[in-house]
N, C-alpha and C positions, 0 to 999 in steps of 0.2 A: 769188182767190178770198177774199184780204182783203178788195178794197176793196169789193166790191159790197157786203158781208156789213157792214161800217163802218156803206156808207148808211142797210140795213134796220136796226138796231141802234139810230141816233141816232134814225130817225124813228118808233119802235115809243116809247123814250123819250121825245123830247120828246113827243108824241101825251098819253100817259101823263099828263108834265110841264101839257100844257093840259089837259085835264080835272081832273088833281085840286086844279090853283089857277086854276080857271075862266078859262082867259087863253084868246083867240083865240089860233090856231097861227101862231106868229111867221115863217114863210115864205112867199111866193108861190108857185104848185105852179110860175112859169117861171124862180124864182128854180134851188127844186131842179132845177129844170132845166139851168139854165149850170153850177151845181156838179157836178153830174153826170156829166155832159158833157166837161166840161175835167178830172175831180179821178179817173174812172173807166170811161167810155165810151172814149174815143180812148183813153186811154195804158195802159188794158186792153187794148183791140186789136193797137197796136204791138205794145207787150210781152208779148202770147201766143207769136210769129215767135222770142222770146230762149227758146235752149236753158234748160232750167231745171237744173240741178248738185244742185239740197239734195234730202238724200236723207229719206221722211219717217220720223219715228221714231215712237212711238205712236197714238196717234187723229188720221187724218187731220181729223176734223172740230173735235174737241178742239183741238188744236192752229188753225188756222184762226180760231176762235171767240175763242180769247186771243187770235190774233193781232190780231181786230179790235177787239174789246172795250174796252182804253185809247182806239182813237180815238174810239168812242160814244161813249163817257162821255167824254173833252175837250169834242167836239161839242158833246151835251147839257149842258157845266156851263158850258158860252161860250155857247150863243144863250140858254138859260134866264136864266144870270145877265145878259149885253144884255136882256132883257127885260122881270124886275122893275130892274134899273138904269133902262133907261129913261124904265119908269114912274113909279117915284118920282121921277127927275126931269124930268119930265114930256112927255118926247119922244113925236112921231109916230109914229104907228102904222108908215109910209112908213119912217122915220129908223130903228129899231129891225129891219126886214126889213131894208133895205138895209145894216147895219153887221153883224144875224145875218150873213147870205147871202157874206159879204166875211171873220169871220169864218171859215165854214165852207171856203170856198178856203183860208186858211196853214191849217188844219189837213189838211188836202185831200191840199194840196204839201208841206206836211211826211212824210206817210204816202207817198206817191209818192215821196219821195226816199229814206227809207227801204229801198223795195221797189226803188227802183232801183238801188243800190248795190250789187254797186261797178261804178261808169260806164262804160261805154263809149260808141261815140258816136251808136248809135244811142238807145241812154237819155238820153243827153244831150238831144238831139234831144228827146226826146219830154217830156221834162220842163218842157227852155226851150219849147217849141211850146205844153206848155195852158198855159205861164200866161201868154204872151205872145196867145194865143189869148183866156183869156177879160177878162186886162188890154184886149185890142181891143174885145171883146164889147160889155164893160162900162162901153167909151170912146163906140163909137161906134153901140150899138145897147141903148143905156137902156133905149127904154122899152118895148121887145122883150122884154125881162129884167127888167122891174119894177126901175133900179135908178135908185136921187132921189140928190140930190147933201145932202148930210149936215151940220146944223146944228154950230156951233164945239162946241154942247157933247155932242153924238152923239161928233165926231171925237174928244175929247180922251178920253169914254168907250173908245172903241172901240180907243184906241190903247193904254190899262191894257189893258184884256181881250186885242189883241191880244199883246203883253207874257209873258202872263202863258199864253197857249194851251201853248208849250215849255216850261217849267217841267211844268205838267199834265199832259202828256203823258206823262215822261221819270219823273213821281213813276207814277203810271198802270200804265205799263209795267211798271217795278222793283216796284212791289209786288202785281202782278198774276203778276209769274215766280214773288215769293217764296212766294205762294200755292197757286201749283204746284207749288212742287219741295218744300216743306212736303208738301206733301196725297199727293205721290210718293212724298217718303221713309217717313209714315205710314205708306200703303199697303203698299211696299216692306218695314216692318219688323211690319206685323202679318200677313203673306203669312209669313215665314220666321217667328213663332210658330205659326203652325198647324201 
């Protein structure tokens, strides 16, 4: 559930960002399909065969949304920042959309890695196979998925944002978890006073 929600949160917020800042949507439909296929569709299909021993505590929907929110926000921040900085430094739209696609892939595989933990042979194969599949499609079918070579300037920007995605995701996850715990404590405190 988390994998699918990340994409929805990201798509909604990025559309909002594009409208508010009057920018064109920075990704092509084929690029979104590539990311969805290897970070959501294929791994989601195989991971569904794995037994899930996690006991659902509290509200299921709230838990899933809170799990997906840090990744969705990280995706939006990374792609939006890439679009803004890319335009500022005069990069072409194709450069920006390819870099944005690769940033989404990085965040997607970080989320998939967390979901696959603890690893077993199937989860390891699913994660590794998804990474290889995406890289393979990007290298051998670039035209199909609108993947273009990036300029040196674009690669430098991409590397900076790629390095930033991990701490951004980690701190957003911690911040949302803290807000959730604070809310639960306040709610418990309020119920005790009644």
